[in-house]
C-alpha positions as CSV (number, residue, x, y, z in Angstrom):
1,M,107.2,75.7,76.3
2,K,108.5,74.8,72.9
3,S,110.5,78.7,72.3
4,Y,111.2,81.7,73.9
5,R,108.6,83.0,72.3
6,D,106.7,81.4,74.5
7,L,107.4,82.9,77.7
8,E,105.5,85.8,79.0
9,V,108.4,88.2,79.9
10,Y,109.8,87.7,76.1
11,V,106.4,88.5,74.7
12,L,106.1,91.7,76.9
13,S,109.5,92.6,76.7
14,Y,109.4,92.7,73.0
15,S,106.2,94.4,72.8
16,L,107.5,97.2,74.9
17,A,111.0,97.4,72.8
18,V,108.7,98.4,70.1
19,K,106.7,100.9,71.8
20,T,110.0,102.5,73.3
21,H,111.6,102.7,69.9
22,Q,108.6,104.2,68.4
23,V,108.3,107.0,71.4
24,T,112.2,107.8,71.0
25,L,111.4,108.8,67.3
26,S,109.3,111.5,68.5
27,L,112.8,112.8,70.5
28,P,114.2,116.2,69.4
29,K,116.7,115.3,66.8
30,Y,119.8,115.9,68.7
31,E,118.4,113.4,71.5
32,M,117.8,110.8,68.8
33,Y,121.5,109.9,69.1
34,E,122.4,110.5,72.8
35,E,119.1,109.3,75.1
36,G,117.1,108.1,72.1
37,S,119.8,106.0,71.3
38,Q,120.5,104.7,75.1
39,L,117.0,103.8,75.5
40,R,116.5,101.9,72.4
41,R,119.5,99.8,73.1
42,S,118.7,99.4,76.8
43,S,115.1,98.1,75.8
44,K,116.0,96.0,73.1
45,S,118.6,94.5,75.4
46,V,115.5,93.2,77.7
47,T,114.5,90.6,75.3
48,S,117.9,90.0,74.0
49,C,119.1,88.7,77.1
50,I,115.8,86.6,77.6
51,V,116.5,85.1,74.4
52,E,120.1,84.5,75.1
53,G,119.5,83.0,78.4
54,Y,116.7,80.7,76.9
55,G,119.2,79.7,74.6
56,R,121.6,78.3,77.1
57,R,118.4,76.9,79.3
58,K,120.3,73.4,79.7
59,Y,123.0,75.5,82.1
60,K,120.7,76.5,84.8
61,G,123.2,79.1,86.3
62,E,124.0,80.7,82.7
63,F,119.9,80.8,82.4
64,I,120.1,82.9,86.0
65,K,122.8,85.1,84.6
66,F,121.1,86.2,81.6
67,L,117.9,86.7,83.0
68,I,119.6,88.8,85.7
69,Y,121.3,90.9,82.7
70,A,118.0,91.3,81.5
71,L,116.4,92.4,84.7
72,A,119.5,95.2,84.8
73,S,118.5,96.2,81.3
74,C,115.1,96.7,82.2
75,D,116.1,98.8,85.2
76,E,118.5,101.1,83.0
77,T,115.8,101.3,80.7
78,V,113.5,102.8,83.4
79,V,116.1,105.4,84.0
80,H,116.7,106.7,80.5
81,L,112.6,106.8,80.3
82,N,112.8,108.9,84.0
83,F,115.5,111.0,82.2
84,I,113.5,111.7,78.7
85,K,110.5,112.7,81.0
86,D,112.1,115.0,83.0
87,I,114.1,116.6,80.5
88,H,111.5,116.7,77.5
89,H,108.2,116.8,79.7
90,Q,106.8,113.8,77.7
91,Q,104.7,112.8,80.7
92,E,101.8,110.6,80.2
93,E,103.6,108.1,77.4
94,I,106.4,108.0,79.6
95,D,104.4,107.3,82.7
96,L,102.7,104.4,80.8
97,L,105.9,103.0,79.6
98,L,107.2,103.5,83.3
99,S,104.7,101.8,85.1
100,D,104.9,98.6,82.4
101,Y,108.5,98.5,82.4
102,N,108.5,98.1,86.4
103,H,105.4,95.1,85.6
104,L,108.0,93.7,83.6
105,G,110.8,94.1,86.0
106,A,108.6,92.1,88.8
107,K,107.8,89.6,86.1
108,I,111.4,88.8,85.3
109,N,112.1,88.7,89.1
110,K,109.5,86.4,89.8
111,F,110.7,84.0,86.8
112,I,114.6,84.5,88.0
113,Q,113.2,83.3,91.2
114,Y,111.0,80.2,89.5
115,V,114.3,79.0,87.8
116,E,116.4,79.2,90.8
117,E,113.8,76.8,92.7
118,H,112.1,74.7,89.8
119,W,114.6,74.4,86.5
120,K,116.2,71.0,85.9
């Protein structure tokens, strides 16, 4: 592993953040600066926390702490997606993102377990 770019959780979270950003652009104008903004920030925070944690990988505890932050931001993103789905009835597109974020959360959780048990 030469870079954080080699981490599967990074690749997936980055791709989802871009998709999520694009989805928010179709929200009503008033939501662009409310729920849309929150959703964009939380989705990008997942990726940012993974990168920052990797940057501190020499310190196992710091690495784990930032991976936990990434997992928490993933959960926050799911909440914002559910709000948008329920308020704006964007069912199909949001359901796909929800499924992808739930999958990402599981991968981050497994990666945290891996780092806890095997990281030197």
